[in-house]
C-alpha positions as a printed NumPy array, in Angstrom:
array([[ 53.473,  38.82 ,  57.219],
       [ 50.894,  37.725,  54.903],
       [ 52.752,  35.444,  53.627],
       [ 53.748,  33.793,  57.096],
       [ 49.818,  33.252,  58.154],
       [ 49.579,  31.421,  54.465],
       [ 52.172,  29.441,  55.51 ],
       [ 50.798,  28.642,  58.624],
       [ 47.49 ,  27.872,  57.347],
       [ 48.468,  25.264,  54.833],
       [ 50.652,  23.888,  57.398],
       [ 47.504,  23.223,  59.849],
       [ 45.423,  22.313,  57.073],
       [ 47.755,  19.535,  56.273],
       [ 48.339,  18.424,  59.813],
       [ 45.684,  15.805,  60.045],
       [ 45.414,  11.492,  61.029],
       [ 46.625,   9.706,  58.354],
       [ 43.298,   8.352,  55.848],
       [ 45.019,   7.965,  52.695],
       [ 44.738,   4.26 ,  51.731],
       [ 47.9  ,   4.181,  49.736],
       [ 49.912,   5.213,  52.489],
       [ 48.905,   2.122,  54.47 ],
       [ 50.534,  -0.36 ,  51.695],
       [ 53.534,   1.881,  51.148],
       [ 54.212,   1.202,  55.042],
       [ 54.19 ,  -2.536,  54.483],
       [ 55.922,  -2.299,  51.351],
       [ 58.909,  -0.328,  53.592],
       [ 58.586,  -2.96 ,  56.299],
       [ 59.254,  -5.832,  53.647],
       [ 62.226,  -3.531,  52.112],
       [ 63.723,  -3.328,  55.429],
       [ 63.468,  -7.027,  56.687],
       [ 64.2  ,  -8.631,  53.695],
       [ 67.012,  -5.779,  52.321],
       [ 65.65 ,  -6.882,  49.183],
       [ 63.787,  -3.978,  46.865],
       [ 60.694,  -6.226,  44.933],
       [ 60.433,  -6.941,  41.934],
       [ 57.143,  -8.643,  41.817],
       [ 53.984,  -8.014,  43.457],
       [ 54.116,  -9.525,  47.022],
       [ 50.688,  -9.875,  48.842],
       [ 48.039, -10.822,  46.3  ],
       [ 47.048, -14.075,  45.64 ],
       [ 45.772, -14.049,  41.744],
       [ 48.756, -14.26 ,  39.982],
       [ 52.501, -13.602,  39.953],
       [ 52.593,  -9.691,  38.605],
       [ 56.056,  -8.035,  37.704],
       [ 56.354,  -4.799,  39.622],
       [ 58.46 ,  -1.951,  39.14 ],
       [ 58.847,  -0.723,  42.924],
       [ 59.461,   3.091,  41.798],
       [ 59.14 ,   4.573,  45.278],
       [ 61.218,   1.836,  47.288],
       [ 63.039,   4.541,  48.707],
       [ 60.276,   6.647,  49.793],
       [ 58.248,   3.351,  51.131],
       [ 61.638,   2.103,  53.245],
       [ 61.616,   5.684,  54.863],
       [ 57.942,   5.843,  55.432],
       [ 58.3  ,   2.749,  57.502],
       [ 61.357,   3.67 ,  59.488],
       [ 59.65 ,   6.936,  60.359],
       [ 56.385,   5.025,  61.477],
       [ 52.891,   7.405,  61.384],
       [ 53.975,  10.437,  63.461],
       [ 57.417,  10.441,  61.878],
       [ 55.543,  10.841,  58.759],
       [ 53.312,  13.296,  59.436],
       [ 56.11 ,  15.633,  60.929],
       [ 58.616,  15.092,  57.618],
       [ 55.286,  15.537,  55.204],
       [ 54.77 ,  18.766,  57.024],
       [ 58.586,  20.107,  56.584],
       [ 57.991,  18.809,  52.74 ],
       [ 55.306,  21.284,  52.704],
       [ 57.058,  24.027,  54.263],
       [ 59.947,  23.511,  51.862],
       [ 57.477,  23.293,  49.207],
       [ 55.511,  26.681,  50.185],
       [ 58.926,  28.606,  50.244],
       [ 59.927,  27.382,  47.009],
       [ 56.444,  28.479,  45.421],
       [ 56.765,  32.042,  47.349],
       [ 60.172,  32.401,  45.705],
       [ 58.895,  31.594,  42.592],
       [ 56.084,  33.987,  43.031],
       [ 58.591,  36.86 ,  44.079],
       [ 56.197,  37.399,  46.927],
       [ 58.109,  40.171,  49.428],
       [ 57.952,  38.65 ,  52.5  ],
       [ 58.019,  42.162,  54.527],
       [ 54.831,  43.046,  52.671],
       [ 51.813,  42.738,  54.205],
       [ 49.747,  41.563,  51.142],
       [ 50.273,  40.862,  47.951],
       [ 47.906,  40.055,  45.571],
       [ 49.813,  36.901,  44.546],
       [ 49.305,  35.625,  48.03 ],
       [ 46.111,  34.46 ,  47.157],
       [ 47.031,  32.142,  44.719],
       [ 49.864,  31.262,  47.046],
       [ 47.02 ,  30.501,  49.426],
       [ 44.712,  28.611,  47.416],
       [ 47.583,  26.019,  46.606],
       [ 48.404,  25.652,  50.28 ],
       [ 44.936,  24.469,  50.975],
       [ 44.578,  22.393,  47.98 ],
       [ 47.536,  20.339,  49.039],
       [ 45.414,  19.699,  51.958],
       [ 44.275,  16.708,  50.144],
       [ 47.727,  14.992,  49.962],
       [ 48.41 ,  12.764,  52.788],
       [ 51.886,  11.215,  53.033],
       [ 52.769,   9.833,  50.072],
       [ 56.305,   9.361,  47.775],
       [ 53.774,  12.161,  45.528],
       [ 54.398,  14.94 ,  47.864],
       [ 58.258,  14.866,  47.264],
       [ 57.841,  14.961,  43.672],
       [ 55.755,  18.275,  44.134],
       [ 59.099,  19.311,  46.049],
       [ 61.609,  18.422,  43.462],
       [ 59.312,  20.139,  40.37 ],
       [ 59.515,  23.469,  42.738],
       [ 62.988,  23.148,  42.474],
       [ 63.723,  21.935,  39.091],
       [ 61.491,  25.107,  37.47 ],
       [ 63.142,  27.537,  39.924],
       [ 66.644,  26.477,  38.915],
       [ 66.551,  26.032,  35.442],
       [ 64.373,  28.735,  34.738],
       [ 66.245,  31.161,  36.806],
       [ 69.212,  30.071,  35.161],
       [ 67.61 ,  30.956,  31.828],
       [ 66.967,  34.468,  32.779],
       [ 70.602,  34.974,  33.495],
       [ 70.662,  34.623,  37.232],
       [ 74.313,  34.315,  37.878],
       [ 73.802,  32.619,  41.177],
       [ 71.986,  29.607,  39.213],
       [ 75.009,  28.895,  36.929],
       [ 76.345,  26.662,  39.1  ],
       [ 72.902,  25.174,  40.658],
       [ 72.037,  24.089,  37.246],
       [ 74.318,  21.077,  37.813],
       [ 72.454,  19.85 ,  40.745],
       [ 69.612,  18.857,  38.908],
       [ 71.57 ,  15.464,  37.766],
       [ 71.881,  15.147,  41.627],
       [ 68.386,  15.865,  42.049],
       [ 67.34 ,  13.43 ,  39.479],
       [ 69.233,  10.708,  41.472],
       [ 66.894,  11.143,  44.372],
       [ 63.662,  11.908,  42.355],
       [ 63.945,   8.297,  40.277],
       [ 64.328,   6.608,  43.336],
       [ 62.02 ,   8.551,  45.96 ],
       [ 58.905,   9.07 ,  43.236],
       [ 59.782,   7.337,  40.137],
       [ 56.588,   7.992,  38.16 ],
       [ 57.637,  11.691,  37.725],
       [ 61.287,  11.474,  37.158],
       [ 60.569,  12.219,  33.545],
       [ 60.138,  15.969,  34.227],
       [ 63.709,  17.013,  34.453],
       [ 64.814,  15.6  ,  30.771],
       [ 61.558,  16.508,  29.185],
       [ 61.933,  20.03 ,  30.724],
       [ 65.724,  20.542,  29.229],
       [ 64.429,  18.908,  25.79 ],
       [ 61.193,  21.11 ,  25.504],
       [ 63.382,  23.929,  26.578],
       [ 66.001,  23.051,  23.674],
       [ 63.041,  22.392,  20.993],
       [ 61.605,  25.752,  21.49 ],
       [ 64.922,  27.261,  20.905],
       [ 65.463,  25.318,  17.844],
       [ 61.967,  26.302,  16.404],
       [ 62.369,  30.362,  17.029],
       [ 66.043,  29.758,  14.907],
       [ 64.771,  27.493,  12.381],
       [ 61.486,  29.26 ,  11.366],
       [ 63.363,  32.927,  12.161],
       [ 60.062,  34.503,  13.355],
       [ 59.752,  38.362,  13.447],
       [ 60.296,  39.631,  16.723],
       [ 57.067,  39.619,  18.752],
       [ 55.721,  39.071,  22.173],
       [ 56.739,  35.549,  22.507],
       [ 59.737,  34.972,  20.004],
       [ 62.273,  37.501,  21.807],
       [ 64.697,  34.954,  23.328],
       [ 67.291,  32.826,  21.891],
       [ 69.833,  30.459,  23.832],
       [ 73.173,  31.706,  23.799],
       [ 75.67 ,  29.007,  22.568],
       [ 77.015,  28.48 ,  26.151],
       [ 73.563,  27.798,  27.704],
       [ 72.989,  25.058,  24.964],
       [ 76.465,  23.725,  25.534],
       [ 75.256,  23.88 ,  29.297],
       [ 71.596,  22.066,  28.792],
       [ 73.277,  19.318,  26.589],
       [ 75.401,  18.743,  29.129],
       [ 72.854,  18.724,  32.374],
       [ 70.783,  16.537,  29.787],
       [ 73.232,  13.833,  29.317],
       [ 74.164,  13.614,  33.162],
       [ 70.462,  14.069,  33.839],
       [ 69.768,  10.901,  31.683],
       [ 72.492,   8.777,  33.204],
       [ 71.428,  10.119,  36.81 ],
       [ 68.241,   8.518,  35.741],
       [ 69.49 ,   4.871,  35.56 ],
       [ 71.223,   5.1  ,  39.047],
       [ 68.123,   2.86 ,  40.526],
       [ 67.576,  -0.793,  41.111],
       [ 65.652,  -1.144,  37.742],
       [ 68.54 ,   0.819,  35.115],
       [ 67.557,   2.047,  32.204],
       [ 63.924,   0.857,  32.512],
       [ 62.829,   3.662,  34.499],
       [ 63.495,   6.261,  31.277],
       [ 60.276,   4.826,  30.341],
       [ 58.506,   3.547,  33.172],
       [ 57.107,   7.156,  33.391],
       [ 55.369,   7.179,  30.31 ],
       [ 54.015,   4.02 ,  30.73 ],
       [ 52.486,   4.737,  33.872],
       [ 50.878,   7.81 ,  32.8  ],
       [ 49.604,   6.25 ,  29.31 ],
       [ 48.084,   3.802,  31.193],
       [ 44.097,   4.395,  30.56 ],
       [ 43.182,   1.864,  32.71 ],
       [ 43.643,   3.922,  35.779],
       [ 42.398,   6.749,  33.756],
       [ 39.104,   5.295,  34.038],
       [ 39.216,   3.68 ,  37.19 ],
       [ 41.304,   5.716,  39.859],
       [ 39.633,   8.724,  40.912],
       [ 42.924,  10.668,  41.27 ],
       [ 44.063,   9.947,  37.829],
       [ 40.679,  10.964,  36.29 ],
       [ 39.796,  14.744,  34.944],
       [ 39.176,  17.069,  37.851],
       [ 34.674,  17.186,  38.092],
       [ 34.063,  21.055,  37.881],
       [ 30.81 ,  20.594,  39.47 ],
       [ 29.664,  21.862,  42.777],
       [ 31.989,  24.531,  44.938],
       [ 35.113,  22.392,  44.834],
       [ 34.576,  21.952,  41.028],
       [ 34.779,  26.013,  40.923],
       [ 37.826,  26.284,  43.231],
       [ 39.66 ,  24.176,  40.837],
       [ 38.477,  25.789,  37.952],
       [ 39.638,  28.873,  39.403],
       [ 43.348,  27.1  ,  40.104],
       [ 43.348,  26.202,  36.167],
       [ 42.228,  29.396,  35.057],
       [ 43.562,  31.877,  36.68 ],
       [ 47.423,  31.754,  35.446],
       [ 45.73 ,  31.655,  32.089],
       [ 43.732,  34.929,  32.894],
       [ 47.193,  36.418,  33.963],
       [ 49.086,  35.537,  30.704],
       [ 46.475,  37.303,  28.636],
       [ 46.406,  40.461,  30.594],
       [ 49.861,  41.104,  31.055],
       [ 51.845,  42.824,  28.274],
       [ 55.267,  41.633,  28.522],
       [ 56.95 ,  39.77 ,  26.22 ],
       [ 57.192,  36.036,  27.132],
       [ 59.771,  33.332,  25.983],
       [ 58.015,  30.745,  23.806],
       [ 58.712,  28.006,  26.157],
       [ 57.476,  29.471,  28.839],
       [ 53.843,  29.883,  26.858],
       [ 54.356,  26.01 ,  25.823],
       [ 55.115,  24.499,  28.924],
       [ 51.693,  26.528,  30.529],
       [ 50.065,  24.663,  27.683],
       [ 51.534,  21.407,  28.434],
       [ 50.812,  21.455,  31.957],
       [ 47.67 ,  22.616,  31.704],
       [ 47.043,  19.626,  29.475],
       [ 48.378,  17.389,  32.044],
       [ 45.946,  18.817,  34.326],
       [ 42.98 ,  18.496,  32.544],
       [ 43.731,  14.904,  31.416],
       [ 44.143,  13.867,  35.23 ],
       [ 43.594,  16.125,  38.139],
       [ 46.577,  14.501,  39.993],
       [ 48.53 ,  16.699,  37.755],
       [ 47.009,  20.168,  39.138],
       [ 49.373,  20.696,  41.791],
       [ 52.121,  20.576,  39.01 ],
       [ 50.395,  22.911,  36.799],
       [ 50.201,  25.009,  39.97 ],
       [ 53.563,  25.212,  40.803],
       [ 54.751,  25.499,  37.285],
       [ 52.337,  28.408,  37.221],
       [ 53.607,  30.115,  40.156],
       [ 56.948,  30.854,  38.102],
       [ 54.587,  32.594,  35.001],
       [ 52.41 ,  34.749,  37.872],
       [ 56.032,  36.053,  39.747],
       [ 57.449,  36.953,  36.433],
       [ 54.367,  38.315,  34.465],
       [ 51.941,  39.375,  36.853],
       [ 49.473,  41.781,  35.155],
       [ 48.741,  43.782,  38.518],
       [ 51.722,  46.264,  37.963],
       [ 53.223,  48.683,  40.823],
       [ 51.477,  51.292,  39.338],
       [ 47.994,  49.288,  39.05 ],
       [ 48.753,  48.402,  42.713],
       [ 48.944,  52.033,  43.992],
       [ 46.098,  53.248,  42.151],
       [ 43.789,  50.467,  43.498],
       [ 45.353,  51.446,  47.13 ],
       [ 44.655,  55.342,  46.833],
       [ 41.128,  55.618,  47.818],
       [ 41.96 ,  53.772,  50.547],
       [ 44.841,  55.616,  52.223],
       [ 42.993,  57.303,  54.649],
       [ 41.039,  53.978,  55.822],
       [ 44.802,  52.349,  55.692],
       [ 45.928,  51.71 ,  59.343],
       [ 42.237,  50.307,  59.772],
       [ 41.863,  48.135,  56.853],
       [ 45.634,  47.006,  58.028],
       [ 44.674,  46.195,  61.46 ],
       [ 41.194,  44.448,  60.143],
       [ 43.484,  42.313,  57.737],
       [ 45.471,  40.975,  60.546],
       [ 42.638,  40.147,  62.765],
       [ 41.613,  38.105,  59.909],
       [ 44.777,  36.077,  58.889],
       [ 45.201,  35.525,  62.991],
       [ 41.583,  34.381,  63.548],
       [ 41.658,  32.389,  60.127],
       [ 44.777,  30.806,  61.5  ],
       [ 43.326,  30.12 ,  64.965],
       [ 39.908,  28.568,  63.778],
       [ 42.307,  26.148,  61.389],
       [ 44.628,  25.199,  63.631],
       [ 41.944,  24.749,  66.23 ],
       [ 40.097,  22.246,  63.701],
       [ 43.266,  20.018,  62.584],
       [ 44.833,  19.654,  65.95 ],
       [ 41.413,  18.893,  67.782],
       [ 41.215,  16.406,  64.816],
       [ 44.505,  14.887,  65.316],
       [ 44.533,  15.067,  68.884],
       [ 41.322,  12.501,  69.076],
       [ 43.311,   9.661,  67.116],
       [ 46.961,  10.067,  68.954],
       [ 45.639,   7.039,  70.935],
       [ 45.253,   5.099,  67.941],
       [ 48.357,   5.747,  66.196],
       [ 47.146,   8.621,  64.555],
       [ 45.35 ,   6.838,  61.921],
       [ 41.455,   6.983,  61.017],
       [ 40.609,   4.326,  60.015],
       [ 36.761,   5.058,  60.331],
       [ 35.644,   3.531,  56.501],
       [ 38.062,   0.814,  56.271],
       [ 37.825,  -2.614,  57.68 ],
       [ 37.133,  -2.722,  61.577],
       [ 39.949,  -4.615,  63.324],
       [ 37.176,  -7.351,  64.374],
       [ 36.395,  -8.457,  60.803],
       [ 40.216,  -8.294,  59.867],
       [ 40.491, -10.922,  63.177],
       [ 37.493, -12.951,  61.397],
       [ 39.458, -12.919,  58.095],
       [ 42.861, -14.154,  59.522],
       [ 40.94 , -16.682,  61.664],
       [ 39.359, -18.226,  58.054],
       [ 42.504, -18.241,  56.51 ],
       [ 41.092, -18.051,  53.304],
       [ 42.728, -19.269,  49.716],
       [ 41.044, -17.126,  47.423],
       [ 40.142, -13.895,  49.425],
       [ 37.645, -10.745,  47.488],
       [ 38.569,  -7.566,  49.155],
       [ 37.474,  -4.002,  47.97 ],
       [ 40.506,  -2.313,  45.979],
       [ 39.753,   1.011,  47.248],
       [ 40.064,  -0.717,  50.967],
       [ 43.029,  -2.914,  50.306],
       [ 45.975,  -1.136,  51.518],
       [ 44.415,  -0.571,  55.275],
       [ 43.985,  -4.546,  55.036],
       [ 47.537,  -5.291,  54.129],
       [ 48.817,  -2.664,  57.368],
       [ 46.516,  -4.492,  59.961],
       [ 47.646,  -8.327,  58.327],
       [ 50.711,  -6.764,  58.658],
       [ 49.899,  -5.544,  62.296],
       [ 49.178,  -8.928,  63.408],
       [ 51.687, -10.663,  61.527],
       [ 49.358, -12.515,  58.922],
       [ 50.796, -11.713,  55.454],
       [ 52.086, -14.98 ,  55.212],
       [ 48.917, -16.728,  56.213],
       [ 46.307, -14.139,  54.16 ],
       [ 46.527, -13.195,  50.735],
       [ 44.413, -10.483,  49.657],
       [ 42.836,  -9.693,  46.261],
       [ 43.609,  -6.004,  45.416],
       [ 44.905,  -2.357,  46.654],
       [ 46.18 ,   0.791,  45.582],
       [ 49.185,  -0.71 ,  43.352],
       [ 47.283,   0.326,  40.187],
       [ 50.442,   0.153,  37.97 ],
       [ 50.518,  -3.373,  38.319],
       [ 46.952,  -4.127,  38.394],
       [ 45.519,  -1.925,  35.741],
       [ 45.068,  -4.884,  32.915],
       [ 43.046,  -7.038,  34.834],
       [ 42.353,  -6.996,  38.563],
       [ 42.203,  -3.238,  38.804],
       [ 39.37 ,  -2.919,  35.951],
       [ 37.299,  -6.285,  37.42 ],
       [ 37.57 ,  -5.218,  40.841],
       [ 36.121,  -2.067,  40.228],
       [ 33.338,  -3.821,  38.582],
       [ 32.61 ,  -5.897,  41.304],
       [ 32.221,  -3.77 ,  44.371],
       [ 30.18 ,  -0.92 ,  42.045],
       [ 27.835,  -4.113,  40.752],
       [ 28.431,  -3.474,  37.109],
       [ 26.104,  -5.903,  34.621],
       [ 28.969,  -8.587,  34.951],
       [ 29.462,  -9.009,  38.81 ],
       [ 28.292, -12.384,  38.69 ],
       [ 30.402, -13.662,  35.998],
       [ 33.724, -11.875,  37.6  ],
       [ 33.048, -13.668,  41.245],
       [ 32.112, -16.884,  39.051],
       [ 35.872, -16.509,  37.507],
       [ 37.651, -15.789,  40.672],
       [ 35.818, -18.338,  42.665],
       [ 36.38 , -16.516,  45.916],
       [ 36.079, -18.278,  49.004],
       [ 35.68 , -15.6  ,  51.59 ],
       [ 34.334, -11.942,  50.416],
       [ 34.973,  -8.777,  52.446],
       [ 33.265,  -5.617,  51.833],
       [ 32.053,  -2.36 ,  53.684],
       [ 28.548,  -1.016,  54.299],
       [ 29.261,   1.708,  52.349],
       [ 29.524,  -0.422,  49.454],
       [ 26.61 ,  -1.822,  47.456],
       [ 28.083,  -5.492,  47.234],
       [ 26.919,  -6.449,  50.134],
       [ 23.002,  -6.199,  49.006],
       [ 24.204,  -8.365,  45.972],
       [ 26.009, -11.11 ,  48.066],
       [ 22.49 , -11.473,  50.142],
       [ 20.755, -12.436,  46.89 ],
       [ 23.38 , -15.056,  46.231],
       [ 22.658, -18.44 ,  47.371],
       [ 26.414, -19.532,  46.737],
       [ 27.327, -16.838,  49.486],
       [ 26.47 , -16.853,  53.229],
       [ 26.766, -14.162,  55.69 ],
       [ 29.373, -15.216,  58.151],
       [ 29.972, -11.726,  59.862],
       [ 29.05 ,  -8.07 ,  60.004],
       [ 29.32 ,  -5.035,  62.296],
       [ 28.706,  -1.492,  61.774],
       [ 31.322,  -1.137,  59.547],
       [ 32.011,  -4.619,  57.413],
       [ 30.692,  -7.83 ,  56.043],
       [ 32.345, -11.007,  55.818],
       [ 30.462, -13.649,  53.229],
       [ 32.123, -17.111,  52.869],
       [ 31.105, -19.518,  50.351],
       [ 28.7  , -22.381,  50.168],
       [ 30.265, -25.758,  49.68 ]])
């Protein structure tokens, strides 16, 4: 019962208008793929340079466009439902049990994933959960997974086309397991808490076959073998780590910081307290995913998904401990059960009301919340001006593309920057951030690019700087935007 309410709260938390700036440009790319029947190999919408581009999310973008905004939200909810189910299976939560302490961590994660809107990344979360569940169940001699292990190469074909940026995980996971086994056998450690596991010859053979097939499957995409290396170059990009918030390390200040700390720390706390013998690769991957989560908050979700496995298998609260904790409250068990159920129902109702009310208010505007983005009138004014060297804020570029596409003006107006971080990382990304955040070289950068029209929002400090520049004059403003044109 508790798990049902956990699922519902997670789904209601994800039920919101579209506000993710990346969704907008993914949608436009999907439109281009649908119209041209071609997968882009270079950046399409900018005026500055003809950058090469590995469109590693092309299939998701195509589907996003074909489904439309409402369809994308609906599919996102279905995807999250599947993700919650896989996480619950890894946690080994009993569906017929009112409450399990492990449900607390599952509830924290269902709420955490609320921050992830409809975008290709959420597919990687589901693929990751399936990968861990199948591979580690196979290693634990669960016979029904003897055949399911061979679905990993098929998963890889889907993964590399839907979200190639994270598609290295299947073969990294298998290689890591094989290396851990080799490490234990080579050094011949005495049996201890973490070395009492060695792969059988049959399992090693199977893993090598699956590894080979997975590597071949990684090449079944429009970019071929290049996708084997792309995820590594993508994750090693220091410019994205420095300039994109979701790629940066987590900020542990404030309430949300404490929340993130609990998500990260609890699985480690559990590993310290549990007394069971663990496998070396299980500890190793816990540390690898911890490093990734500390390096970039983007990977906290993947770290937590992997942690579901270790929590489910090695949870420090045993049945005996549970009964000991339960014993003093047996007299009040019915009252506690009723109160707990009422609390769960109340929580679901409140979350549902808030989220549905928020969603309903945007139904008439195509379920898109453009609060903080560019106003429609400002976009129309830009189209009217037909700039050759437009400036726009990096963080707002996706929405600008969406509106230009809506007004059939993509050919008339090329923009400066949008959320294509891996393409713009070496030049456009850091320099556009410098301009919008008013660093010391803002003037030099404006002169370098020689913008003829500059579009910015009221929540950015750039407009104060432009007010003082003699080279630019205010052309248009409203309660959201400013447009400046260069004085000839």
